[in-house]
C-alpha positions as a printed NumPy array, in Angstrom:
array([[ 38.854,  33.041, -20.049],
       [ 38.753,  30.951, -23.199],
       [ 35.752,  30.611, -25.467],
       [ 35.05 ,  27.148, -24.06 ],
       [ 35.194,  28.51 , -20.523],
       [ 32.803,  31.285, -21.438],
       [ 30.465,  28.765, -23.091],
       [ 30.559,  26.466, -20.059],
       [ 29.846,  29.304, -17.618],
       [ 27.064,  30.757, -19.723],
       [ 25.425,  27.369, -20.218],
       [ 25.751,  26.436, -16.545],
       [ 24.156,  29.619, -15.249],
       [ 21.44 ,  29.585, -17.912],
       [ 20.299,  26.161, -16.658],
       [ 19.906,  27.235, -13.059],
       [ 16.977,  29.291, -11.897],
       [ 18.879,  32.406, -12.968],
       [ 17.839,  33.929, -16.292],
       [ 20.179,  33.602, -19.237],
       [ 20.312,  32.682, -22.895],
       [ 23.066,  30.202, -23.632],
       [ 21.825,  29.718, -27.195],
       [ 22.657,  33.346, -28.01 ],
       [ 26.124,  32.818, -26.564],
       [ 26.579,  29.648, -28.638],
       [ 25.566,  31.519, -31.807],
       [ 28.029,  34.317, -31.066],
       [ 30.871,  31.904, -30.399],
       [ 30.052,  29.878, -33.519],
       [ 30.229,  33.075, -35.566],
       [ 33.756,  33.643, -34.228],
       [ 35.014,  30.058, -34.48 ],
       [ 32.724,  27.83 , -36.551],
       [ 35.402,  25.116, -36.736],
       [ 35.071,  24.614, -32.957],
       [ 31.393,  23.654, -33.177],
       [ 31.832,  20.153, -31.743],
       [ 33.758,  21.385, -28.711],
       [ 31.302,  24.237, -28.157],
       [ 28.283,  21.897, -28.317],
       [ 29.914,  19.389, -25.959],
       [ 30.94 ,  22.054, -23.44 ],
       [ 27.55 ,  23.798, -23.632],
       [ 25.738,  20.483, -23.132],
       [ 27.862,  19.527, -20.132],
       [ 27.641,  22.98 , -18.549],
       [ 23.891,  23.21 , -19.065],
       [ 23.354,  19.69 , -17.738],
       [ 25.402,  20.409, -14.612],
       [ 23.4  ,  23.595, -14.08 ],
       [ 20.189,  21.592, -14.397],
       [ 21.506,  19.068, -11.889],
       [ 22.057,  21.965,  -9.486],
       [ 18.331,  22.687,  -9.795],
       [ 17.649,  18.955,  -9.363],
       [ 19.522,  18.943,  -6.038],
       [ 17.841,  22.164,  -4.943],
       [ 14.577,  20.328,  -5.541],
       [ 15.717,  17.528,  -3.25 ],
       [ 16.501,  20.093,  -0.559],
       [ 13.206,  21.882,  -1.224],
       [ 11.295,  18.777,  -0.194],
       [ 12.095,  19.766,   3.361],
       [ 10.364,  23.132,   2.887],
       [  7.369,  22.326,   0.635],
       [  4.707,  19.711,   1.237],
       [  3.29 ,  17.65 ,  -1.666],
       [ -0.033,  19.447,  -1.229],
       [  1.607,  22.865,  -1.529],
       [  3.274,  21.942,  -4.818],
       [  0.237,  20.17 ,  -6.274],
       [ -1.912,  23.279,  -5.935],
       [  0.736,  25.936,  -6.554],
       [  2.304,  27.43 ,  -9.659],
       [  4.296,  24.232, -10.266],
       [  1.197,  22.044, -10.741],
       [  1.641,  21.649, -14.534],
       [  5.282,  20.683, -14.226],
       [  4.484,  18.28 , -11.415],
       [  1.76 ,  16.684, -13.544],
       [  4.296,  16.135, -16.362],
       [  6.801,  14.576, -13.97 ],
       [  4.175,  12.342, -12.379],
       [  2.824,  11.216, -15.762],
       [  6.066,  10.686, -17.704],
       [  8.698,  10.309, -14.983],
       [ 12.282,  10.773, -16.163],
       [ 11.113,  11.003, -19.797],
       [  9.674,  14.447, -19.028],
       [ 13.249,  15.616, -18.494],
       [ 13.851,  15.426, -22.242],
       [ 12.045,  18.79 , -22.124],
       [ 14.565,  20.232, -19.666],
       [ 15.867,  22.439, -22.494],
       [ 12.507,  24.187, -22.936],
       [ 12.224,  27.818, -21.834],
       [ 10.297,  28.427, -18.597],
       [  9.211,  24.822, -17.928],
       [ 12.65 ,  23.197, -18.267],
       [ 14.119,  24.654, -15.078],
       [ 10.973,  23.797, -13.152],
       [ 11.   ,  20.206, -14.438],
       [ 14.565,  19.713, -13.176],
       [ 13.682,  21.189,  -9.805],
       [ 10.565,  19.033,  -9.487],
       [ 12.417,  15.903, -10.616],
       [ 14.67 ,  16.331,  -7.613],
       [ 11.729,  17.132,  -5.378],
       [  9.907,  13.89 ,  -6.285],
       [ 13.222,  12.031,  -6.025],
       [ 13.464,  10.679,  -9.554],
       [ 16.488,   8.391, -10.016],
       [ 19.72 ,  10.349, -10.334],
       [ 21.434,   8.539, -13.224],
       [ 18.386,   8.265, -15.497],
       [ 17.486,  11.905, -14.753],
       [ 21.017,  12.998, -15.608],
       [ 20.915,  11.01 , -18.85 ],
       [ 17.554,  12.436, -19.995],
       [ 18.629,  15.985, -19.184],
       [ 21.913,  15.513, -21.072],
       [ 20.131,  14.07 , -24.122],
       [ 17.535,  16.859, -24.245],
       [ 20.057,  19.637, -23.849],
       [ 22.532,  18.144, -26.329],
       [ 19.842,  17.812, -28.992],
       [ 18.885,  21.433, -28.488],
       [ 22.504,  22.649, -28.88 ],
       [ 23.035,  20.418, -31.922],
       [ 19.973,  21.924, -33.586],
       [ 21.142,  25.471, -32.822],
       [ 24.668,  24.733, -34.079],
       [ 23.397,  23.034, -37.24 ],
       [ 21.12 ,  25.976, -38.014],
       [ 23.9  ,  28.516, -37.496],
       [ 26.435,  26.551, -39.539],
       [ 23.914,  26.025, -42.329],
       [ 23.117,  29.736, -42.343],
       [ 26.827,  30.577, -42.476],
       [ 27.494,  28.221, -45.413]])
């Protein structure tokens, strides 16, 4: 598997409800091939966004299993409050550890619009990878 394939896979699985650190993988790959930073950031952003959209669709399916009352009083109450207050804009935080995966799941559960959700998730995750790449490349210079 190529470095881009490894980056895509790592980023995809890190964005689902499975644990994983795609930033560490990006740093390692940047150390090996710093000249490929643009491709690595693009592939990581796409993979991580598609993983988040998997959580988004799981949220849509989860609506069949969880009532609004169950989510409002459960462990997802803070994330649900963010989604209800800020709508799709809350998904700019989809990159954040712990809360990011939950926000994507809840966005699907409350049926936020698909295209605007996808766009906000992509923007948030791309900014995060750009910051990581810039820091690593600056440190290497």
